[in-house]
C-alpha positions in Angstrom: 1.5 -20.8 -7.1 5.2 -21.7 -7.5 7.0 -20.9 -10.8 9.2 -24.0 -11.3 9.8 -25.3 -14.8 7.9 -22.3 -16.2 10.5 -19.9 -14.8 12.9 -20.6 -17.6 10.4 -19.6 -20.2 8.5 -16.9 -18.4 10.0 -14.0 -20.2 9.5 -15.6 -23.6 5.8 -16.0 -22.9 4.7 -12.9 -21.0 7.5 -10.2 -21.2 5.9 -6.9 -22.1 8.4 -3.9 -22.4 5.5 -1.5 -22.9 3.8 -2.6 -19.7 7.2 -2.5 -17.8 7.7 1.1 -18.9 4.2 2.0 -17.7 4.9 0.5 -14.3 8.2 2.3 -14.0 6.4 5.6 -14.9 3.9 4.9 -12.1 6.7 4.4 -9.6 8.5 7.6 -10.6 5.2 9.6 -10.2 4.1 8.1 -6.9 7.2 7.2 -4.9 8.8 10.1 -3.0 11.8 8.3 -1.5 14.4 5.8 -2.9 14.1 2.7 -0.7 11.8 0.1 -2.4 10.6 -3.4 -1.6 9.2 -5.3 -4.5 7.4 -8.5 -3.6 6.7 -11.3 -6.1 9.3 -9.7 -8.3 9.2 -12.5 -10.9 12.1 -12.4 -13.4 13.3 -9.1 -12.1 12.9 -6.7 -15.0 11.1 -4.0 -12.9 13.5 -4.3 -9.9 16.6 -4.1 -12.1 15.2 -1.1 -14.1 14.5 0.8 -10.9 17.9 0.0 -9.5 19.5 1.4 -12.6 17.6 4.6 -12.0 19.2 5.0 -8.5 16.5 3.4 -6.3 17.7 1.1 -3.6 15.7 -2.1 -4.3 15.1 -5.2 -2.3 13.3 -7.8 -4.3 11.7 -11.0 -3.2 9.8 -13.9 -4.8 8.5 -17.2 -3.6 10.1 -19.1 -6.5 13.8 -19.8 -6.2 13.8 -20.5 -10.0 12.5 -17.1 -10.8 15.1 -15.4 -8.6 17.8 -17.5 -10.4 16.5 -16.2 -13.7 16.5 -12.6 -12.4 20.1 -12.8 -11.1 21.4 -13.8 -14.6 20.4 -10.4 -16.1 22.6 -7.4 -16.7 22.2 -5.0 -13.7 21.0 -7.7 -11.3 24.0 -7.0 -9.0 22.3 -3.6 -8.2 19.4 -5.4 -6.5 19.2 -7.2 -3.2 17.4 -10.5 -3.9 15.9 -13.1 -1.7 13.5 -16.1 -1.9 10.5 -15.1 0.3 6.8 -15.4 0.5 4.9 -12.1 0.0 2.9 -13.1 3.1 6.0 -12.7 5.2 7.7 -9.3 4.4 11.4 -8.8 5.3 12.3 -6.5 8.1 12.8 -2.8 7.5 11.0 0.4 6.6 10.5 1.3 2.9 9.4 4.3 0.9 7.3 2.0 -1.3 6.2 -1.6 -1.4 5.4 -2.9 -4.9 3.4 -6.0 -6.0 2.9 -5.9 -9.8 1.9 -8.2 -12.6 -1.4 -9.4 -10.9 0.8 -11.3 -8.3 -1.5 -10.3 -5.5 -4.3 -12.3 -7.0 -2.4 -15.4 -5.9 -3.5 -14.7 -2.4 -6.7 -16.8 -2.4 -8.0 -16.0 1.1 -9.4 -12.7 2.3 -7.6 -12.9 5.6 -4.2 -13.5 3.8 -4.9 -10.4 1.6 -5.8 -8.3 4.6 -2.7 -9.5 6.5 -0.6 -8.5 3.5 -2.1 -5.0 3.5 -1.5 -4.6 7.2 2.2 -5.7 6.9 2.7 -3.3 4.0 1.3 -0.5 6.1 3.6 -1.3 9.0 6.7 -1.6 6.7 6.1 1.8 5.1 8.0 4.9 6.2 6.1 8.2 6.7 4.5 9.2 3.4 5.2 5.7 2.0 3.0 4.1 -0.7 1.9 0.6 -1.6 1.5 0.1 -5.3 -0.1 -3.0 -6.7 -2.4 -4.2 -9.5 -5.2 -6.8 -9.6 -7.2 -8.5 -12.3 -10.5 -6.7 -12.9 -13.7 -8.6 -12.6 -14.1 -8.2 -16.3 -11.4 -10.9 -16.7 -13.7 -13.5 -15.2 -16.1 -12.8 -18.1 -13.3 -12.8 -20.6 -12.2 -16.3 -19.7 -15.6 -17.9 -19.3 -14.8 -19.6 -22.6 -11.4 -21.3 -22.4 -8.4 -19.4 -23.9 -5.9 -21.6 -25.7 -2.4 -20.8 -27.0 0.2 -23.2 -28.4 3.6 -22.7 -29.8 7.3 -23.2 -29.3 9.8 -21.6 -26.9 13.5 -22.4 -27.1 12.7 -25.5 -29.2 10.1 -26.8 -26.7 6.4 -27.2 -27.6 4.0 -25.6 -25.1 0.3 -25.2 -24.5 -1.2 -22.4 -22.4 -4.8 -22.5 -21.3 -6.8 -19.9 -19.2 -10.3 -20.3 -17.9 -12.4 -18.9 -15.1 -14.9 -20.3 -12.7 -16.7 -18.4 -10.1 -14.1 -15.9 -8.7 -11.1 -17.9 -9.8 -8.8 -17.8 -12.9 -7.0 -21.0 -13.7 -3.9 -21.0 -16.0 -2.3 -24.2 -17.1 1.0 -24.5 -18.8 2.1 -27.7 -20.4 5.7 -28.1 -21.8 6.5 -31.1 -24.0 10.1 -32.2 -24.2 11.8 -33.9 -27.2 12.1 -37.1 -25.2 8.4 -37.4 -24.8 8.4 -35.8 -21.3 5.8 -33.3 -20.2 6.0 -30.6 -17.5 2.7 -29.3 -16.2 2.1 -26.3 -14.0 -1.3 -24.9 -12.9 -1.7 -21.5 -11.4 -4.8 -20.3 -9.5 -5.7 -16.7 -8.9 -8.7 -15.1 -7.1 -10.4 -12.0 -8.5 -11.7 -9.7 -5.8 -14.4 -7.2 -5.8 -12.6 -3.8 -6.0 -15.0 -2.2 -3.6 -14.2 -4.8 -1.0 -10.5 -4.2 -1.7 -10.9 -0.5 -1.2 -12.7 -1.0 2.1 -10.0 -3.4 3.4 -7.3 -0.8 2.5 -9.2 1.9 4.3 -9.4 -0.2 7.4 -5.7 -0.6 7.3 -5.1 3.1 7.2 -4.5 3.8 3.5 -5.8 6.6 1.4 -6.3 4.9 -2.0 -6.6 6.0 -5.5 -7.5 3.6 -8.3 -6.6 3.6 -12.0 -7.9 1.1 -14.6 -5.4 0.0 -17.1 -2.9 2.6 -16.0 -4.8 5.7 -17.4 -8.5 5.6 -16.6 -9.4 7.3 -13.3 -11.4 5.0 -11.0 -12.9 1.6 -11.3 -13.8 1.2 -15.0 -14.2 -1.6 -17.5 -10.8 -3.0 -18.4 -8.3 -5.7 -17.7 -6.6 -4.4 -14.5 -7.1 -2.0 -11.6 -4.0 -0.2 -10.3 -4.1 0.7 -6.6 -2.1 3.7 -5.3 -2.3 3.3 -1.5 -0.6 6.0 0.6 0.0 5.6 4.3 -2.4 7.8 6.2 -0.7 9.5 9.1 -2.4 9.9 12.4 
C-alpha cells in the first residue's frame, strides 16, 4: 500500500480539481473548529487548500515519497507534514480527522478499521467530526471485468489496470522507462459492507450520516459513500 515510484506521477494520473472542491465544501459545512488532522493525505492538495483558508492542518501519509511531492507545492509551508501510518495517529486533539480519496479502503482487516475508528474518536475534541469516504460495493461489480488504461506521463509509458475479486479491488501500475526498465506497483483495497461500517462507528460512539457521491442522502447506488461521523458526547 505504499506509493513509491507512483508518487511522482500521482497527480498526472488522478488529480481531480472538481472532486477536491467538493471535499473542501464538505469540510467547510461539517467542521466547526479550525484544527484538522488529515491522514493518508497523498500529494497534499486538500491539506494545502484548507491551510490557505485558515485551518491549522497537520497532514500525514505512510509514503515518504508522497509527502516529498506535497512539500514541493505552493502553500505547503502552511501545513505540518509527517510520514506516519494512519493506524497510528499523532498525539493531540482535533476538531476534525479526515481520510479522503478512498484511502481508508487500504485497511484490509476489520480489526484495523475498528481500531482506526476508536483512535479517531479519542483524538477528537468535543463536537469533533471524522470525515472519510469509501468505495461503494457497486465498484466491485464495475471492475469484475478488468479495466485497462495506457498512455504517457512526463514522457514515460504507463499501463494501469483495475480488477475486483471477492471484496478486494486490485490496481496495478506499470511504468516503462526509456532504458527498458519497468517499475511495477500493485495496490490492494478492501470494500466493506456499509451497514457493517455504520454499526462499527456506532459502537465507537459516533453519530453518523452517509452521503453517496457527495450529494445523495443515504446509502445509494454510486461510486463512493461519504461518512460524516460526529463524536457523540456522554
